[in-house]
N, C-alpha and C positions, 0 to 999 in steps of 0.2 A: 319501212315504216321509218318517220321522222325522228330524231333524236328527242325532240321536246314531247312530242306525242308519247314516244316509250317512256319517258320520265313520267308524263302524266299520268298514264295508265299505271305505273308501278307505285306512283303516291297514292291513287286510288285504291289500289290493292291493299296497301299498308294500311291505310286509314280505315279499311273495310274490316281488317283482320285484327286491328286494333277495337274497334267498335264491338266486334262479335267476342272478343276477349271480356272486354269491359260488361258488357250486356250479361255475358255467362255467369263474371263473378257476381255481378248486382243480382241476379236471380238465385243465385246458391244462397248469399247473406239474407234475402227477402224469405227464402225457405226455411233458414235457419231461425229467422224473426218470427216466421208463424209457428212453427214447431215449439219454442221456447213462451210464446204469447198466443195460445188460441183465444177464440172467442170465448167470453165468459158470460154471455146471456143467451138470447133469441133472436131471430131475424122477424122484422116486422116489414110486410111488402106496401108501399104506396106508389102510385103514380110511376109503377112498374121498376121501382127502385126495392131495393133490400136493405133494410136500417138496423144496425145492431143496437140492441138495448139489453141493460139489466134492470130486472123489476123484481123489488125485494120491499119487504115489510107490510104492514095494514095501516089504514089510517087515511087523512087527506092526501091527495096525489100532489107530488111534487117531481119536475122534471128538471134535471141538471144538463147544462150546456157549458162543454168545455172550450177551452180556447184555442189558439193556432197551436201549430206542430203539436197535438197532443190528441188523446182519446179518452174515454170514460174511464180509463183504469186511474186517472187523475184523482177522481171520486171515489172508486172503488178501493184504492189505499185505506182509506178510515173512513171517509165521510159516510158513505153509503150506509155503512153499518150503523152507525150514530144515528142518522136519520130514520133509519129503518125502525127502530123501536117505538116512533109514534107517527111516521108518515108510511105512506106507500109511495115509494122511490122509484123514479124512472129516470136512469142515467143513459143518454145517447151517445153514440160515437156520431160526429156530425156528418153530413154527407162528404164521402171522398176520402176521410180519415178513419183511422181503424179499421173496422171490418163494414162499415157503410158503404154502398156503391156511390161512385160521384154521380153529381148533377151533371148535364150537359154543360159545356163550356162558356156559352153564351148566356147561361142561367142559373148561373152558381152565385149569386150574392146572398146579401143578408134576407131580404125577403122572401125570396127562392127556399132558402135554407129554413126559415122560419115556416112556412108554409108546409113543407113535407115534415118537418117535426111536429107540428101542432097537429097533422094529420095523422101521424104515427103515434101520438099520445092518444089521440082519440080513439084509434084502433085498439089500444090497449087499455081501455076504458076510462081514460083520464079526458073529459069532456073540457073541464075548465080547472086545469091544474093550477097550483103556484108555479113560476117558473123563473129558476136561478141560473144566470148565467155569468160566467168569469171571464173577465177580459175581451177578446173577440167573441166568445160567445156572450157575452153581455149587451155586445152591438147585435148579435142574433135575436137575444132576448128583448130587447128595445123593438126589434123590427116587428116580431110577433106580437107586443102589444099595440105598436102603432096601427099595424096594418090588419090584426085580426081579434078585434076588441072582444068579441064574444066568446073567445075560445081560450081565455085564460081568467084568472081569480086574482092575481096578486103577482108583484114582480120581487125580485131581488137580484140587486145588480153588485158583482164583487170585482172592484179593479177595473170597472167595464170602460171600454172606447166607446164614448159618446159625440165626441166633437171633433173639429178638424184641429191640426196642429201645424206648425210652420217648417218642419222637416220633411226632406223629400225621401221617396222610397229608399231603403237601405239596399247598399250595392248587393246583398246577397238576392234579395228579392228581385233588384233590377235584372241581375242574370238570370235566375233560375225562373221568372216569369215570361223571359223573351223566347221566342222561336229558335234561335240557336242555342241558348241556353238550356231551355227544356230538352233538345235534342242530344246535347252534348255533356255537358255540364251536370244535370242532374242524375246520368248514369255512373258518372266518373264519384260524384257524391256519395251515391248509393253503393258502389261496389266499394270504394276506398277510405271512406271517413274513419277515423280511428275511436275507439272506445273512449279514448282520454278527451278528444273532442267532444263527444256528446256527453260526459260528465261534466265538463265546462261550461258548456251550454246550460246545462240542469242548473249549476252552481250560480251561473249569472241571473238567471230568472228568478232564484230566490233571494238574492243580495237585496239588503244587507244582513237578512238571516240566512240561514243554512236549511239545505233540504233534510228532513226527519230521517233518522236512520232507515234504509230498506226503501226510501222512496226510488232512488234511482235505479233499482234492480226490479220494481214493479212496474212502473211507468210505460215499459216497453217501448225504448225509444227506436229500437229497430223497426217497429212498424212504422213509425214516423219516416224513415228513410227509405221506404219502398217507394219506386220511381212514380208509380201513380199517385201516392201519396204526397209526395214533395210537389208534384206539378198542380194538384187541387189546391195544396196550402198555398202555394206562390200566388196562383191565379186569385185567390181569396185575399190575401193581404197585398195583392197590388191595385186590388180595385176597391178595396177599404175605405180610404180616403174621401173619393167621390160620393161614395155610397151613404157614408155617414153626413155629409154636407146633405145630399137629399133628405136623409133620413130625421135630421134634427127639426126640420121644420114641422115636423107632425108632433114632435113632443107635447105640445100644449094639449094636444087632445087626447092623452093618456089619462085616464079617470079612475082606474082601479090603484088599490094602494102600492105605493112604490117605496122600498128600502134599498138607500144607498149606502154602500160600507166600503171603503177605500183606506189604504194605507197613507200615512203622510210622508213616507220614504220610498215610494213606489218609483223607480226610475223609468220604467216601461211606459205606464200609463199615468202620467203625474196626476195628483190628485187637483189641484190647481187650475187645470186645464180641461179636465174632462168633469170631475165629480162637483165639484160646486157650481159651475155652471148648469149641470144638467139639474141640481136641486132645485135650481130658480126657474127652472124651463117646464118642470112639470107640476103642476097644482097639487100641493098636499104632500110631495115627496119629503121623506125623513131621510137625513143624511147622518153617518156616523163615519167619524174620521179616527183612524187608529194610530195613535203618535208612534213613529218609528219603525213602522210595520212597512215591508216593500209589496212586491206585486202578487204575492201567495197567501193571503190572509187565511183562505178556507184552509189551509194546511198548518200556519204557523201560529194563526190565532183563530183557530177553529170554532170555539166558544163564542164568539164575539160573532161569526158569521150563522151560527145556529140560532142565536139570540135575534139576530134580525130576521131570519126566516120565520122563527116563532111569532115575532111582533108582525110580520104581514101576514101571517095566518089568522092571528087575533083580529086585525083590522078587515081582511078581505073574507072570512068564511062566518057562517053563522055557528052559533053554538051546537 
């Protein structure tokens, strides 16, 4: 056996051993996360997918759609309980995140997610709910309204992505959405990312405010760090910009009541790039800007968000 071939075989064996070690560590951490943060609700089956939903309260139906790198625990921290006092609230894990099954990689976009979530809501008895989406979930809510106009009654968009923007795809998502990054980087992140790094990411999302006490412990960030979830999340983020470009041509056709609420200090989805143009593209849309508020008004300015939902309900629903 030649020296070069021997070295190649030894290198391959070393890489295989390292890969097995990383995968084993990632699997252990995934199991730990699932033990610490089990499902909170029920499973709904649509299109051969199982979607995780929390359903609480009585009254008009409201569907809540979370953003990137999250799950329905973002809403169950406090908002679901408040809304359940007078609404029937359905909070979903979006496909591929939390405990919901992923869509096929080739059909994992905004309109695909809107379709399966609207079908899941109908399966739960919500034929025409109010739909509230935050951040990326706002883009899913817009796709729901634009492509399934008879399956909702009103729209509330919180810090919603709605327009294209000049920046390219961040390095993290360029890596994790690539073939090699998905195969090698994602397991490494899942296996070894520190709790301090996770807490720093949560803090960054809330800037310039801070997360409410107990939020980081409740949200279940370890669920987001599972390999399958990271891959689904990365693919969704990588495809977001071209999907929004195609979707925004449909905004003028949205005819049901729309409430847009956005912080003026949002560093992630700037209000002047997204909320203000959107308010001009949808006939009759109402825009509420929250001075000094960042990307998470449903946590740090929750009263204002609930008031926007109440306004949408008054506009959309018969007495």
